[in-house]
KEMI-664700 format. One line per 4 residues: for each residue x, y, z of C-alpha. Coordinates in pm, 1 decimal, always signed. Each point is the difference from the previous one (the first is absolute). Layout:
KEMI-664700
X Y Z ~ ...
***
This chain:
KEMI-664700
+11626.9 -8108.2 -14145.9 ~ +387.5 +151.9 -30.1 ~ +234.6 -96.1 +211.4 ~ +232.1 +279.2 +175.1
+231.4 +48.8 -302.4 ~ -195.0 +58.0 -260.9 ~ -254.6 +211.1 +222.0 ~ +323.1 +185.1 +72.8
+53.6 +75.8 -360.6 ~ -355.2 +92.7 -79.7 ~ -26.6 +247.4 +263.2 ~ +363.0 +120.5 -62.3
+59.3 -50.2 +390.4 ~ +294.6 -204.5 +207.2 ~ -65.6 -313.1 +147.0 ~ +145.9 +133.8 +276.3
-233.8 +263.6 +41.2 ~ -314.8 -227.9 -67.3 ~ +199.1 -274.6 +299.4 ~ -18.7 +365.3 +236.6
-429.3 +56.5 -125.3 ~ -23.0 -345.4 +108.3 ~ +170.7 +22.5 +328.3 ~ -222.3 +317.4 +103.7
-304.6 -103.4 -95.2 ~ -37.0 +242.2 -323.4 ~ -5.7 -219.5 -289.6 ~ -34.0 -393.6 +105.8
+89.9 -260.1 -279.0 ~ -390.2 -197.4 -112.5 ~ +197.2 -308.8 +61.4 ~ +341.1 -135.0 +146.2
+111.5 -369.8 -71.9 ~ -3.6 -195.1 +327.5 ~ +283.1 -214.9 -106.3 ~ +184.3 +297.2 -247.3
-52.0 +297.4 +148.4 ~ -53.9 +131.5 -353.7 ~ -229.1 +308.9 +30.7 ~ -325.1 +24.5 -242.9
-166.3 +311.1 -117.8 ~ -354.0 +82.7 -138.9 ~ -45.5 +163.3 -289.7 ~ -196.2 +262.8 +168.6
+301.7 +29.4 +207.5 ~ +128.8 +235.6 -214.0 ~ -212.1 +233.8 +4.2 ~ +49.1 +10.5 +376.5
+329.5 +32.5 -80.1 ~ -40.0 +300.7 -254.1 ~ -207.9 +152.4 +260.7 ~ +247.4 -15.7 +307.5
+319.5 +161.3 -222.5 ~ -255.1 +279.8 -94.0 ~ -92.0 +51.3 +280.9 ~ +395.0 -7.7 +126.2
+77.2 +309.2 -274.7 ~ -284.9 +188.6 +159.4 ~ +206.6 +30.4 +339.3 ~ -167.5 -275.2 +169.1
+216.2 -190.3 +289.1 ~ -71.1 -363.7 +0.5 ~ -150.0 +21.2 +308.0 ~ -253.7 +236.3 -106.5
-63.4 -231.8 -334.7 ~ -69.0 -317.9 +188.2 ~ -365.3 +236.6 +156.7 ~ -39.7 +129.9 -329.4
-46.1 -301.3 -217.0 ~ -244.6 -157.0 +298.9 ~ -236.2 +309.1 -5.9 ~ -341.3 -37.2 -151.4
-129.8 +310.2 +75.6 ~ +68.8 +201.3 -323.6 ~ -90.8 +348.3 +153.5 ~ +323.9 -46.8 +230.8
+211.3 -122.0 -254.6 ~ -109.8 +259.4 -239.7 ~ +122.9 +279.4 +322.2 ~ +309.5 -234.5 +42.2
+139.1 +102.5 -327.2 ~ -148.2 +367.5 -9.9 ~ +218.4 -3.6 +322.7 ~ +261.4 -117.3 -132.1
-30.6 +206.9 -323.6 ~ +28.0 +316.2 +198.3 ~ +287.8 -115.7 +154.1 ~ +155.0 -48.2 -318.0
-47.9 +322.9 -116.7 ~ +149.3 +164.3 +344.6 ~ +317.9 -200.4 -41.1 ~ -15.3 +145.7 -398.5
-12.4 +315.6 +124.1 ~ +293.9 +17.4 +278.1 ~ +195.5 -218.2 -284.0 ~ -33.6 +303.4 -246.1
+42.7 +227.3 +308.5 ~ +380.8 -179.5 +46.2 ~ +71.1 -30.2 -338.5 ~ -35.6 +367.1 -52.9
+192.3 +48.4 +361.8 ~ +235.2 -235.3 -159.4 ~ +61.1 +225.0 -317.8 ~ -15.6 +312.6 +189.4
+287.3 -132.6 +232.1 ~ +235.2 -115.6 -270.0 ~ -35.2 +286.2 -201.1 ~ +121.4 +187.1 +327.3
+270.8 -175.0 +69.0 ~ +116.8 -9.6 -370.4 ~ +10.8 +402.8 +48.2 ~ +199.5 -5.4 +342.8
+163.8 -313.6 +72.5 ~ -151.6 -16.1 +265.9 ~ -219.8 -345.8 +105.6 ~ -126.2 +212.7 +328.2
-90.7 +346.4 -145.0 ~ -379.1 -96.8 -142.4 ~ -134.2 -171.7 +343.5 ~ +209.5 +274.5 +158.1
-116.8 +334.9 -214.9 ~ -381.2 -104.6 +49.3 ~ -20.0 +197.4 +324.6 ~ -35.4 +318.1 +154.4
+3.4 +32.5 +383.1 ~ -110.9 +289.7 +192.7 ~ -80.1 +91.3 +328.9 ~ -323.5 +67.5 +64.5
-298.5 -54.0 +306.2 ~ -193.4 -271.5 -96.1 ~ -405.0 +87.5 -22.7 ~ -220.1 -62.7 +333.8
-273.3 -235.4 -45.8 ~ -226.1 -147.6 +174.8 ~ -37.6 -383.6 -40.0 ~ -131.9 -316.6 -5.0
+285.4 -284.1 +65.1 ~ +38.4 -328.5 +65.5 ~ +335.4 -135.6 +117.0 ~ +99.6 -349.7 -14.5
+277.7 -263.6 -92.7 ~ -122.9 -1.1 -332.6 ~ +200.4 -60.9 -319.5 ~ -48.1 +211.4 -364.9
-222.4 -230.8 -146.9 ~ -254.0 +27.8 +304.8 ~ -58.6 +383.7 -76.3 ~ -300.6 +7.9 -206.9
-163.0 -224.1 +306.8 ~ +96.3 +198.5 +219.4 ~ -131.5 +312.8 -151.2 ~ -320.5 -192.7 -19.5
-19.7 +18.3 +326.7 ~ +66.3 +352.6 +33.4 ~ -267.6 +82.5 -309.1 ~ -270.3 -247.6 +144.9
+26.7 +271.6 +336.3 ~ -87.5 +311.1 -199.8 ~ -361.0 -13.0 -38.4 ~ -72.7 -177.6 +332.6
+216.1 +298.4 +169.6 ~ -187.4 +324.4 -222.1 ~ +360.3 +117.0 -79.7 ~ +127.0 +160.2 -341.9
+285.4 -178.5 -178.4 ~ +276.6 +329.6 -150.7 ~ +102.3 -271.8 -278.4 ~ +322.9 -31.9 +118.1
+155.7 -353.3 +153.4 ~ +332.0 -51.3 +123.8 ~ +231.0 -299.0 +181.0 ~ +259.7 +56.0 +303.2
+262.7 -259.5 +90.5 ~ +85.5 -11.2 +356.8 ~ +286.5 -305.0 -54.1 ~ +365.2 +71.7 -9.9
+3.6 -261.0 -245.8 ~ -232.6 -92.7 -268.2 ~ -141.0 -302.4 -81.1 ~ -207.3 -31.6 -297.9
-208.1 -295.2 +141.1 ~ -22.0 +118.7 +370.9 ~ +26.1 +343.1 +121.3 ~ -138.8 +304.6 +233.3
-182.4 +150.3 -220.9 ~ -267.3 +317.0 +48.1 ~ -229.4 +49.3 -266.8 ~ -219.2 +297.7 +26.8
-243.8 +202.2 -219.3 ~ -75.2 +353.2 +88.3 ~ -329.1 +132.9 +133.4 ~ -147.8 +363.2 +3.7
-126.2 -37.0 +348.2 ~ +240.9 +30.6 +289.1 ~ -244.8 -96.3 +206.6 ~ -43.8 -364.3 -157.5
+384.4 -112.6 -31.8 ~ +156.8 -265.3 +159.2 ~ +282.4 +325.8 +3.4 ~ +127.2 +295.8 -165.6
+372.5 -38.5 -154.0 ~ +123.1 +348.7 +91.0 ~ +232.9 +157.8 -269.8 ~ +411.2 -85.1 +90.3
+302.0 +98.9 -220.6 ~ +49.0 -245.6 -216.7 ~ +259.5 -93.2 -310.4 ~ -242.6 -46.9 -302.0
+12.5 -79.1 -342.9 ~ -233.1 -157.6 -264.4 ~ -20.4 -307.3 -127.4 ~ -119.4 -45.3 -354.6
-149.2 -375.8 -122.6 ~ -59.6 -353.1 +167.0 ~ +72.1 -74.7 +325.5 ~ +304.7 -263.6 -60.0
+189.2 +268.5 -41.3 ~ -48.3 +198.0 +321.8 ~ +335.7 -135.3 +160.7 ~ +140.1 +226.2 -242.2
-142.2 +349.0 +154.1 ~ +62.4 -142.2 +356.1 ~ +326.0 -35.7 -70.2 ~ +63.5 +347.3 -159.4
-171.6 +122.4 +277.9 ~ +229.4 -199.1 +233.1 ~ +344.7 +109.2 -156.4 ~ -140.8 +376.4 -8.9
-25.5 -6.4 +367.4 ~ +297.8 -187.4 +100.7 ~ +195.6 +256.5 -235.7 ~ -196.7 +320.5 +131.3
+97.4 -52.0 +361.3 ~ -380.2 -112.3 +97.5 ~ -136.8 -318.0 +197.5 ~ -316.1 -189.3 -40.9
-235.2 +128.0 +272.6 ~ -294.5 -174.2 -52.2 ~ -202.2 -272.4 -192.0 ~ +39.5 +46.4 -393.9
-373.7 -14.8 -244.7 ~ -124.9 +50.8 -329.2 ~ -290.4 +219.7 -120.9 ~ -156.1 -202.6 -295.8
-53.6 +339.9 -221.6 ~ -105.0 -166.0 -300.9 ~ -59.9 -386.4 -68.8 ~ -192.9 -273.9 -166.1
-322.5 +146.6 +123.5 ~ +57.3 +318.1 -206.0 ~ -61.3 -181.1 -249.9 ~ +399.2 +29.7 -124.8
+277.8 -181.1 -149.0 ~ +299.9 -122.1 +249.3 ~ +187.6 +193.2 -173.9 ~ -237.8 +333.3 +133.0
-40.5 -127.1 +355.6 ~ +234.6 +231.8 +293.1 ~ +68.2 -26.8 +311.0 ~ +94.3 +203.6 +229.2
+281.9 -129.2 +302.7 ~ +39.2 +150.8 +292.5 ~ +304.0 -33.6 +247.7 ~ -44.4 +201.6 +315.9
+353.9 +185.0 +68.5 ~ +174.5 +169.9 +249.0 ~ +367.6 +134.6 -26.6 ~ +249.8 -213.0 +184.9
***
């Protein structure tokens, strides 16, 4: 048996952390002296501690680790680890893109002396009519993270209702204020059949730009359009919407994704 200090030294983890793991039931001492309160650990708990530390390095939360260390189904455990691997790969790709973007931003700043030039210069705004579309739509108070769920219900309808997808998807934003966790949003998919559509999105005059890259910086495209509208004597005349032209489903990396952003407008 090892006293807590010895266990701390062997496992390279602080006594404070061991006390915390004890409190939450993640790693409980094998014995606690009722008179002195000293905590003692069995040598086999070293493996458990090392396993916990490894799972932390893999990016699991302590709550998730509590579940994982109790799993007896090897297939379920392997599935969880594979999913975490895919998550880390996506984060790695996102970080590589951010680093590339940062380097470009630094280069532009050093050349121009204007820290804002890079994000302003990414977007060309034009006035054009949005495409007319027959759509299946799902409107609800939803968070961005829930898009997949709401799109899923639309895709499930396609074979049941014998309609044909064109491959174009989008989202329309109805709230005056945007809340990443919960906003009035409509996700939609375009179909060929007008008779089978929930609605027809008629063409309308819009200020439009193309955003290239991941969705985390879409706000910059929105900001560029909003500034252009004000500076050119227009006003917003309807709910803005995105059309996802090139996405991960085209087996493209994030820097190659393309999103068309439309703001319906009218002259003041």
